[in-house]
PyMOL CGO cylinders between C-alpha atoms (Angstrom):
from pymol import cmd
from pymol.cgo import CYLINDER

trace = [
    CYLINDER, 212.47, 53.02, 75.81, 214.29, 51.71, 72.83, 0.3, 1, 1, 1, 1, 1, 1,
    CYLINDER, 214.29, 51.71, 72.83, 215.83, 55.20, 72.40, 0.3, 1, 1, 1, 1, 1, 1,
    CYLINDER, 215.83, 55.20, 72.40, 217.09, 55.12, 75.96, 0.3, 1, 1, 1, 1, 1, 1,
    CYLINDER, 217.09, 55.12, 75.96, 218.47, 51.39, 75.76, 0.3, 1, 1, 1, 1, 1, 1,
    CYLINDER, 218.47, 51.39, 75.76, 219.96, 52.42, 72.54, 0.3, 1, 1, 1, 1, 1, 1,
    CYLINDER, 219.96, 52.42, 72.54, 221.59, 55.53, 74.09, 0.3, 1, 1, 1, 1, 1, 1,
    CYLINDER, 221.59, 55.53, 74.09, 220.20, 57.85, 71.51, 0.3, 1, 1, 1, 1, 1, 1,
    CYLINDER, 220.20, 57.85, 71.51, 221.46, 61.28, 71.99, 0.3, 1, 1, 1, 1, 1, 1,
    CYLINDER, 221.46, 61.28, 71.99, 218.68, 63.05, 73.54, 0.3, 1, 1, 1, 1, 1, 1,
    CYLINDER, 218.68, 63.05, 73.54, 219.12, 66.29, 71.14, 0.3, 1, 1, 1, 1, 1, 1,
    CYLINDER, 219.12, 66.29, 71.14, 218.27, 64.09, 68.07, 0.3, 1, 1, 1, 1, 1, 1,
    CYLINDER, 218.27, 64.09, 68.07, 214.59, 63.80, 69.47, 0.3, 1, 1, 1, 1, 1, 1,
    CYLINDER, 214.59, 63.80, 69.47, 212.14, 66.88, 69.23, 0.3, 1, 1, 1, 1, 1, 1,
    CYLINDER, 212.14, 66.88, 69.23, 211.97, 68.78, 72.60, 0.3, 1, 1, 1, 1, 1, 1,
    CYLINDER, 211.97, 68.78, 72.60, 208.49, 67.34, 73.48, 0.3, 1, 1, 1, 1, 1, 1,
    CYLINDER, 208.49, 67.34, 73.48, 210.00, 63.99, 73.57, 0.3, 1, 1, 1, 1, 1, 1,
    CYLINDER, 210.00, 63.99, 73.57, 213.44, 64.60, 74.78, 0.3, 1, 1, 1, 1, 1, 1,
    CYLINDER, 213.44, 64.60, 74.78, 211.54, 64.08, 78.85, 0.3, 1, 1, 1, 1, 1, 1,
    CYLINDER, 211.54, 64.08, 78.85, 210.19, 61.10, 77.86, 0.3, 1, 1, 1, 1, 1, 1,
    CYLINDER, 210.19, 61.10, 77.86, 213.79, 59.93, 76.38, 0.3, 1, 1, 1, 1, 1, 1,
    CYLINDER, 213.79, 59.93, 76.38, 215.15, 61.03, 79.81, 0.3, 1, 1, 1, 1, 1, 1,
    CYLINDER, 215.15, 61.03, 79.81, 212.71, 59.27, 82.51, 0.3, 1, 1, 1, 1, 1, 1,
    CYLINDER, 212.71, 59.27, 82.51, 213.27, 56.32, 80.18, 0.3, 1, 1, 1, 1, 1, 1,
    CYLINDER, 213.27, 56.32, 80.18, 217.22, 56.55, 80.87, 0.3, 1, 1, 1, 1, 1, 1,
    CYLINDER, 217.22, 56.55, 80.87, 216.26, 56.78, 84.46, 0.3, 1, 1, 1, 1, 1, 1,
    CYLINDER, 216.26, 56.78, 84.46, 214.23, 53.77, 84.71, 0.3, 1, 1, 1, 1, 1, 1,
    CYLINDER, 214.23, 53.77, 84.71, 216.81, 51.95, 82.64, 0.3, 1, 1, 1, 1, 1, 1,
    CYLINDER, 216.81, 51.95, 82.64, 219.97, 53.23, 85.32, 0.3, 1, 1, 1, 1, 1, 1,
    CYLINDER, 219.97, 53.23, 85.32, 218.14, 52.77, 88.32, 0.3, 1, 1, 1, 1, 1, 1,
    CYLINDER, 218.14, 52.77, 88.32, 216.69, 49.31, 87.69, 0.3, 1, 1, 1, 1, 1, 1,
    CYLINDER, 216.69, 49.31, 87.69, 218.32, 47.43, 85.23, 0.3, 1, 1, 1, 1, 1, 1,
    CYLINDER, 218.32, 47.43, 85.23, 215.35, 46.43, 83.26, 0.3, 1, 1, 1, 1, 1, 1,
    CYLINDER, 215.35, 46.43, 83.26, 211.39, 47.24, 82.49, 0.3, 1, 1, 1, 1, 1, 1,
    CYLINDER, 211.39, 47.24, 82.49, 208.31, 45.42, 81.57, 0.3, 1, 1, 1, 1, 1, 1,
    CYLINDER, 208.31, 45.42, 81.57, 206.06, 46.93, 79.34, 0.3, 1, 1, 1, 1, 1, 1,
    CYLINDER, 206.06, 46.93, 79.34, 202.72, 47.48, 79.78, 0.3, 1, 1, 1, 1, 1, 1,
    CYLINDER, 202.72, 47.48, 79.78, 199.98, 46.05, 77.73, 0.3, 1, 1, 1, 1, 1, 1,
    CYLINDER, 199.98, 46.05, 77.73, 199.15, 48.44, 74.88, 0.3, 1, 1, 1, 1, 1, 1,
    CYLINDER, 199.15, 48.44, 74.88, 195.64, 49.30, 73.77, 0.3, 1, 1, 1, 1, 1, 1,
    CYLINDER, 195.64, 49.30, 73.77, 196.47, 46.52, 71.07, 0.3, 1, 1, 1, 1, 1, 1,
    CYLINDER, 196.47, 46.52, 71.07, 197.10, 43.81, 73.97, 0.3, 1, 1, 1, 1, 1, 1,
    CYLINDER, 197.10, 43.81, 73.97, 193.76, 45.50, 75.94, 0.3, 1, 1, 1, 1, 1, 1,
    CYLINDER, 193.76, 45.50, 75.94, 191.11, 45.33, 72.40, 0.3, 1, 1, 1, 1, 1, 1,
    CYLINDER, 191.11, 45.33, 72.40, 188.67, 47.33, 73.93, 0.3, 1, 1, 1, 1, 1, 1,
    CYLINDER, 188.67, 47.33, 73.93, 186.29, 46.67, 70.87, 0.3, 1, 1, 1, 1, 1, 1,
    CYLINDER, 186.29, 46.67, 70.87, 186.37, 43.38, 71.91, 0.3, 1, 1, 1, 1, 1, 1,
    CYLINDER, 186.37, 43.38, 71.91, 185.25, 43.76, 75.63, 0.3, 1, 1, 1, 1, 1, 1,
    CYLINDER, 185.25, 43.76, 75.63, 182.62, 46.26, 74.03, 0.3, 1, 1, 1, 1, 1, 1,
    CYLINDER, 182.62, 46.26, 74.03, 181.23, 43.27, 72.23, 0.3, 1, 1, 1, 1, 1, 1,
    CYLINDER, 181.23, 43.27, 72.23, 181.35, 40.70, 74.81, 0.3, 1, 1, 1, 1, 1, 1,
    CYLINDER, 181.35, 40.70, 74.81, 179.53, 43.68, 76.79, 0.3, 1, 1, 1, 1, 1, 1,
    CYLINDER, 179.53, 43.68, 76.79, 177.13, 43.70, 73.96, 0.3, 1, 1, 1, 1, 1, 1,
    CYLINDER, 177.13, 43.70, 73.96, 175.97, 40.06, 73.95, 0.3, 1, 1, 1, 1, 1, 1,
    CYLINDER, 175.97, 40.06, 73.95, 175.96, 39.82, 77.81, 0.3, 1, 1, 1, 1, 1, 1,
    CYLINDER, 175.96, 39.82, 77.81, 173.13, 42.12, 78.22, 0.3, 1, 1, 1, 1, 1, 1,
    CYLINDER, 173.13, 42.12, 78.22, 169.84, 40.05, 79.52, 0.3, 1, 1, 1, 1, 1, 1,
    CYLINDER, 169.84, 40.05, 79.52, 167.32, 42.14, 77.09, 0.3, 1, 1, 1, 1, 1, 1,
    CYLINDER, 167.32, 42.14, 77.09, 167.49, 39.78, 73.37, 0.3, 1, 1, 1, 1, 1, 1,
    CYLINDER, 167.49, 39.78, 73.37, 166.32, 42.79, 71.88, 0.3, 1, 1, 1, 1, 1, 1,
    CYLINDER, 166.32, 42.79, 71.88, 168.74, 45.33, 73.42, 0.3, 1, 1, 1, 1, 1, 1,
    CYLINDER, 168.74, 45.33, 73.42, 171.45, 42.63, 73.01, 0.3, 1, 1, 1, 1, 1, 1,
    CYLINDER, 171.45, 42.63, 73.01, 170.66, 42.87, 69.01, 0.3, 1, 1, 1, 1, 1, 1,
    CYLINDER, 170.66, 42.87, 69.01, 170.66, 46.38, 68.76, 0.3, 1, 1, 1, 1, 1, 1,
    CYLINDER, 170.66, 46.38, 68.76, 173.91, 47.07, 71.28, 0.3, 1, 1, 1, 1, 1, 1,
    CYLINDER, 173.91, 47.07, 71.28, 175.76, 44.31, 68.79, 0.3, 1, 1, 1, 1, 1, 1,
    CYLINDER, 175.76, 44.31, 68.79, 174.67, 46.20, 65.61, 0.3, 1, 1, 1, 1, 1, 1,
    CYLINDER, 174.67, 46.20, 65.61, 175.58, 49.73, 66.79, 0.3, 1, 1, 1, 1, 1, 1,
    CYLINDER, 175.58, 49.73, 66.79, 178.96, 48.52, 67.07, 0.3, 1, 1, 1, 1, 1, 1,
    CYLINDER, 178.96, 48.52, 67.07, 179.61, 47.50, 63.42, 0.3, 1, 1, 1, 1, 1, 1,
    CYLINDER, 179.61, 47.50, 63.42, 181.22, 49.49, 61.00, 0.3, 1, 1, 1, 1, 1, 1,
    CYLINDER, 181.22, 49.49, 61.00, 182.82, 52.92, 61.37, 0.3, 1, 1, 1, 1, 1, 1,
    CYLINDER, 182.82, 52.92, 61.37, 181.87, 54.92, 64.24, 0.3, 1, 1, 1, 1, 1, 1,
    CYLINDER, 181.87, 54.92, 64.24, 181.37, 52.08, 66.35, 0.3, 1, 1, 1, 1, 1, 1,
    CYLINDER, 181.37, 52.08, 66.35, 182.46, 53.44, 69.88, 0.3, 1, 1, 1, 1, 1, 1,
    CYLINDER, 182.46, 53.44, 69.88, 180.48, 56.77, 69.16, 0.3, 1, 1, 1, 1, 1, 1,
    CYLINDER, 180.48, 56.77, 69.16, 177.29, 54.69, 68.57, 0.3, 1, 1, 1, 1, 1, 1,
    CYLINDER, 177.29, 54.69, 68.57, 178.09, 52.65, 71.64, 0.3, 1, 1, 1, 1, 1, 1,
    CYLINDER, 178.09, 52.65, 71.64, 178.66, 55.74, 73.83, 0.3, 1, 1, 1, 1, 1, 1,
    CYLINDER, 178.66, 55.74, 73.83, 175.98, 57.33, 72.40, 0.3, 1, 1, 1, 1, 1, 1,
    CYLINDER, 175.98, 57.33, 72.40, 173.61, 53.95, 73.07, 0.3, 1, 1, 1, 1, 1, 1,
    CYLINDER, 173.61, 53.95, 73.07, 174.55, 53.31, 76.83, 0.3, 1, 1, 1, 1, 1, 1,
    CYLINDER, 174.55, 53.31, 76.83, 173.31, 56.88, 77.94, 0.3, 1, 1, 1, 1, 1, 1,
    CYLINDER, 173.31, 56.88, 77.94, 169.97, 56.84, 75.64, 0.3, 1, 1, 1, 1, 1, 1,
    CYLINDER, 169.97, 56.84, 75.64, 169.39, 53.83, 77.57, 0.3, 1, 1, 1, 1, 1, 1,
    CYLINDER, 169.39, 53.83, 77.57, 170.55, 54.08, 80.63, 0.3, 1, 1, 1, 1, 1, 1,
    CYLINDER, 170.55, 54.08, 80.63, 173.02, 51.41, 80.91, 0.3, 1, 1, 1, 1, 1, 1,
    CYLINDER, 173.02, 51.41, 80.91, 176.50, 53.33, 81.46, 0.3, 1, 1, 1, 1, 1, 1,
    CYLINDER, 176.50, 53.33, 81.46, 177.06, 52.34, 84.97, 0.3, 1, 1, 1, 1, 1, 1,
    CYLINDER, 177.06, 52.34, 84.97, 176.32, 48.83, 83.48, 0.3, 1, 1, 1, 1, 1, 1,
    CYLINDER, 176.32, 48.83, 83.48, 179.09, 49.66, 81.15, 0.3, 1, 1, 1, 1, 1, 1,
    CYLINDER, 179.09, 49.66, 81.15, 181.35, 51.21, 82.86, 0.3, 1, 1, 1, 1, 1, 1,
    CYLINDER, 181.35, 51.21, 82.86, 181.11, 48.37, 85.90, 0.3, 1, 1, 1, 1, 1, 1,
    CYLINDER, 181.11, 48.37, 85.90, 181.74, 45.73, 82.83, 0.3, 1, 1, 1, 1, 1, 1,
    CYLINDER, 181.74, 45.73, 82.83, 184.76, 47.91, 81.39, 0.3, 1, 1, 1, 1, 1, 1,
    CYLINDER, 184.76, 47.91, 81.39, 186.57, 47.94, 85.37, 0.3, 1, 1, 1, 1, 1, 1,
    CYLINDER, 186.57, 47.94, 85.37, 185.88, 44.04, 86.08, 0.3, 1, 1, 1, 1, 1, 1,
    CYLINDER, 185.88, 44.04, 86.08, 187.51, 43.35, 82.33, 0.3, 1, 1, 1, 1, 1, 1,
    CYLINDER, 187.51, 43.35, 82.33, 190.29, 45.60, 82.46, 0.3, 1, 1, 1, 1, 1, 1,
    CYLINDER, 190.29, 45.60, 82.46, 191.29, 44.23, 86.04, 0.3, 1, 1, 1, 1, 1, 1,
    CYLINDER, 191.29, 44.23, 86.04, 191.06, 41.11, 84.96, 0.3, 1, 1, 1, 1, 1, 1,
    CYLINDER, 191.06, 41.11, 84.96, 193.78, 41.90, 82.34, 0.3, 1, 1, 1, 1, 1, 1,
    CYLINDER, 193.78, 41.90, 82.34, 195.84, 43.98, 84.73, 0.3, 1, 1, 1, 1, 1, 1,
    CYLINDER, 195.84, 43.98, 84.73, 195.83, 40.59, 86.92, 0.3, 1, 1, 1, 1, 1, 1,
    CYLINDER, 195.83, 40.59, 86.92, 196.68, 38.46, 84.04, 0.3, 1, 1, 1, 1, 1, 1,
    CYLINDER, 196.68, 38.46, 84.04, 199.56, 40.46, 82.88, 0.3, 1, 1, 1, 1, 1, 1,
    CYLINDER, 199.56, 40.46, 82.88, 200.76, 40.62, 86.80, 0.3, 1, 1, 1, 1, 1, 1,
    CYLINDER, 200.76, 40.62, 86.80, 200.95, 36.76, 86.61, 0.3, 1, 1, 1, 1, 1, 1,
    CYLINDER, 200.95, 36.76, 86.61, 202.13, 36.06, 83.47, 0.3, 1, 1, 1, 1, 1, 1,
    CYLINDER, 202.13, 36.06, 83.47, 204.93, 38.52, 84.12, 0.3, 1, 1, 1, 1, 1, 1,
    CYLINDER, 204.93, 38.52, 84.12, 205.49, 36.84, 88.25, 0.3, 1, 1, 1, 1, 1, 1,
    CYLINDER, 205.49, 36.84, 88.25, 204.36, 40.32, 90.19, 0.3, 1, 1, 1, 1, 1, 1,
    CYLINDER, 204.36, 40.32, 90.19, 202.69, 40.45, 93.24, 0.3, 1, 1, 1, 1, 1, 1,
    CYLINDER, 202.69, 40.45, 93.24, 199.53, 42.22, 93.31, 0.3, 1, 1, 1, 1, 1, 1,
    CYLINDER, 199.53, 42.22, 93.31, 196.71, 43.01, 95.86, 0.3, 1, 1, 1, 1, 1, 1,
    CYLINDER, 196.71, 43.01, 95.86, 193.05, 42.48, 95.06, 0.3, 1, 1, 1, 1, 1, 1,
]
cmd.load_cgo(trace, "trace")
């Protein structure tokens, strides 16, 4: 978007990026503005995963999962564990609800109407 806003020459970008700059220019030309969507840094999936672990009713499982997500490789260990403990559906439902809340909050902050 910055390249499109600054009107940088498309030829200055690698081939794979040129289409993205063209699309960004079209958005700016057609709408005059845009609102950036939240990034993965705004969403904090690790925080969602941590809250899920703490929400587990079984205190032993809660502690096990909470310990699994500490340190390098946390996402992989977590993914393996939700399948091993057969709670993957619970996790994906929890994640979906958390992402929905983030989307609703983002829409409200940016005065965008939405249907639930």
